[in-house]
C-alpha positions in Angstrom: -223.7 45.0 -87.5 -220.7 42.8 -86.8 -219.5 40.7 -89.7 -218.6 37.6 -87.7 -220.8 34.5 -87.1 -218.2 32.0 -85.9 -215.5 32.4 -83.4 -212.6 30.0 -83.2 -211.0 30.4 -79.8 -207.8 28.9 -78.5 -208.2 27.3 -75.0 -204.8 27.0 -73.2 -203.6 30.3 -71.8 -206.3 32.2 -73.8 -209.2 31.1 -71.6 -207.9 28.4 -69.3 -205.0 29.5 -67.1 -202.8 26.6 -68.2 -199.6 28.2 -67.0 -200.9 29.1 -63.6 -202.6 25.8 -63.1 -199.5 24.0 -64.2 -197.3 25.9 -61.7 -199.5 24.7 -58.9 -199.6 21.1 -60.2 -195.9 21.0 -60.7 -195.4 22.0 -57.0 -197.8 19.3 -55.9 -196.0 16.8 -58.1 -192.6 17.7 -56.6 -194.0 17.0 -53.1 -196.0 13.9 -54.0 -193.1 12.2 -55.7 -190.6 13.4 -53.1 -188.3 14.9 -55.7 -186.5 16.8 -52.9 -184.5 13.6 -52.6 -182.8 14.6 -55.9 -183.1 18.4 -55.9 -181.9 20.5 -53.0 -183.4 23.5 -54.8 -186.8 22.8 -56.4 -186.3 25.8 -58.7 -183.7 23.9 -60.6 -186.4 21.3 -61.5 -189.1 23.9 -62.2 -186.9 26.1 -64.4 -185.7 23.1 -66.5 -189.2 21.8 -66.9 -190.5 25.1 -68.3 -187.6 25.5 -70.6 -188.1 22.0 -72.0 -191.9 22.3 -72.1 -191.9 25.5 -74.2 -189.3 24.2 -76.6 -190.9 20.8 -77.0 -194.4 22.3 -77.6 -193.0 24.6 -80.3 -191.5 21.5 -82.0 -194.8 19.6 -81.6 -196.8 22.4 -83.2 -194.5 22.2 -86.2 -195.0 18.4 -86.4 -191.3 17.8 -85.8 -191.8 15.5 -82.8 -194.6 13.2 -81.7 -196.9 13.5 -78.7 -195.2 10.5 -77.1 -191.8 12.0 -77.4 -193.0 15.3 -75.9 -194.6 13.6 -72.9 -191.4 11.7 -72.0 -188.8 14.4 -72.8 -190.5 17.2 -70.9 -189.9 15.2 -67.8 -186.7 13.4 -68.7 -184.8 16.6 -69.4 -185.5 18.3 -66.0 -185.3 15.0 -64.0 -181.9 14.4 -65.5 -180.6 17.4 -63.6 -181.4 15.7 -60.3 -178.5 14.3 -58.2 -178.4 10.5 -58.3 -181.5 10.3 -60.6 -181.4 8.4 -63.9 -185.0 8.8 -65.2 -186.3 5.9 -67.2 -189.0 6.2 -69.8 -191.4 4.4 -67.5 -190.7 6.8 -64.6 -191.2 9.8 -66.9 -194.5 8.5 -68.1 -195.6 7.8 -64.5 -194.8 11.4 -63.5 -196.5 12.7 -66.7 -199.7 10.9 -65.9 -199.7 12.2 -62.3 -198.9 15.8 -63.5 -201.6 15.8 -66.2 -204.2 14.5 -63.7 -203.2 17.2 -61.2 -203.2 19.9 -63.8 -206.4 19.1 -65.5 -208.3 19.0 -62.3 -207.6 22.7 -61.7 -210.4 25.2 -62.4 -208.4 28.4 -62.9 -209.2 30.5 -65.9 -207.8 33.8 -67.2 -209.3 36.9 -65.7 -212.4 37.9 -67.5 -212.9 34.6 -69.4 -216.3 33.7 -68.0 -217.6 37.2 -68.4 -216.3 37.4 -72.0 -217.9 34.0 -73.0 -221.2 35.0 -71.4 -221.1 38.2 -73.3 -220.3 36.5 -76.6 -222.9 33.8 -76.1 -225.5 36.6 -75.4 -224.5 38.3 -78.7 -225.4 35.0 -80.6 -221.9 34.0 -81.8 -221.2 30.4 -82.5 -218.1 29.5 -80.5 -215.6 26.7 -81.1 -212.6 25.6 -79.2 -209.5 25.2 -81.4 -206.7 23.5 -79.5 -203.5 21.6 -79.9 -204.0 19.9 -76.5 -204.3 16.2 -75.9 -207.8 14.8 -76.3 -208.5 13.3 -72.8 -206.7 16.1 -71.0 -208.5 19.0 -72.8 -212.0 17.6 -72.1 -211.1 17.1 -68.5 -209.8 20.7 -68.3 -212.9 22.0 -70.0 -215.1 20.2 -67.4 -212.9 21.5 -64.6 -213.1 25.1 -65.8 -216.9 25.0 -66.1 -216.7 26.5 -69.6 -218.0 23.5 -71.6 -221.5 24.8 -72.2 -220.4 28.0 -73.9 -219.1 26.1 -76.9 -220.8 24.6 -80.0 -217.8 22.5 -81.0 -214.4 21.4 -79.7 -211.8 21.0 -82.4 -208.6 19.3 -81.3 -205.4 18.7 -83.3 -205.6 14.9 -82.7 -209.0 14.9 -84.5 -207.8 17.2 -87.2 -204.7 15.1 -88.0 -202.5 18.2 -87.7 -201.5 20.9 -85.2 -202.1 24.6 -85.4 -200.6 26.4 -87.3 -201.1 23.9 -90.1 -203.7 24.9 -92.7 -204.9 21.3 -92.4 -206.1 22.1 -88.9 -208.0 25.2 -89.9 -209.5 23.5 -93.0 -210.7 20.7 -90.8 -212.2 23.2 -88.3 -214.0 25.0 -91.1 -215.4 21.8 -92.5 -216.4 20.4 -89.1 -218.2 23.6 -88.0 -219.5 24.6 -91.5 -218.2 28.0 -90.8 -217.6 30.5 -93.6 -213.9 31.8 -93.6 -215.1 35.4 -94.4 -217.3 35.5 -91.3 -215.0 33.6 -88.9 -212.5 35.2 -86.4 -209.7 33.3 -84.7 -208.8 34.4 -81.1 -205.6 33.3 -79.4 -202.6 34.2 -77.3 -199.9 32.6 -79.5 -198.9 34.5 -82.6 -197.1 31.6 -84.3 -199.7 28.9 -83.8 -203.1 30.7 -83.4 -202.7 33.9 -85.4 -200.3 33.2 -88.2 -201.9 29.8 -88.8 -205.4 31.3 -89.1 -204.1 34.1 -91.3 -202.6 31.5 -93.7 -206.1 29.8 -93.8 -207.7 33.1 -94.8 -209.3 34.0 -91.4 -209.4 37.3 -89.6 -207.5 37.2 -86.3 -207.5 38.6 -82.8 -204.3 38.4 -80.8 -204.6 38.4 -77.1 -201.2 39.9 -76.3 -201.1 38.2 -72.8 -197.4 37.6 -72.5 -195.8 40.8 -73.9 -197.8 44.0 -74.3 -194.9 45.4 -76.3 -195.0 42.6 -78.9 -195.5 43.9 -82.4 -196.9 41.2 -84.8 -194.6 40.7 -87.8 -197.7 40.6 -90.0 -200.8 42.8 -89.7 -203.4 41.3 -87.3 -207.0 42.3 -87.5 -207.3 43.1 -83.8 -204.8 43.2 -80.9 -205.9 43.3 -77.3 -204.1 43.1 -74.0 -207.0 41.7 -71.9 -210.0 39.6 -72.5 -212.3 42.4 -71.4 -211.1 44.5 -74.4 -212.6 41.9 -76.8 -216.1 43.1 -75.8 -215.3 46.5 -77.4 -214.4 44.7 -80.6 -217.2 42.2 -80.8 
């Protein structure tokens, strides 16, 4: 009999194809805002956006920058590479609002996500989203993905008062769900935020090694899989 009762599951890029949906939305934004006036090659904008976004989210997870700073800077940095464009804070915020609206309306999920959640629900697990994403955006993405009904609880960093990997986040999640750490498993694609954070809170962990199948975790992880379908053989 499996020891786990509760599953804490990351949402972005573990279940919801945030990267893929964002690529589509970024292209739509480029056209909608006529950014070709400033970028002869759209790849210059896209590359700068992704570099800034990854870096800023890492800082946000550590609590080193605020949400407001992230929202502005992840557009100010790539827009600053446009010819003849001096992006103001108001302009960056306007693009951010448009982008988030476009992105969160997309329904794309990771291959095997629906099948996995249906399997886990059928096995009787209690399932809880554990995400660093922004409140209004995450709920819209959940609705767009059609995954809402699989989950008993949605735990967001803005409610917890701290981001993953902080122990504060996981302590809040355990208290909110009334889950027992010894029978709870954290599932996620990000070693630093999802896995190491959960380990520090005393939870077993499952790393979805989506990005780099050759990645070897610096600390022992309870389970490592390279696809969502593999999780069914574990649980």
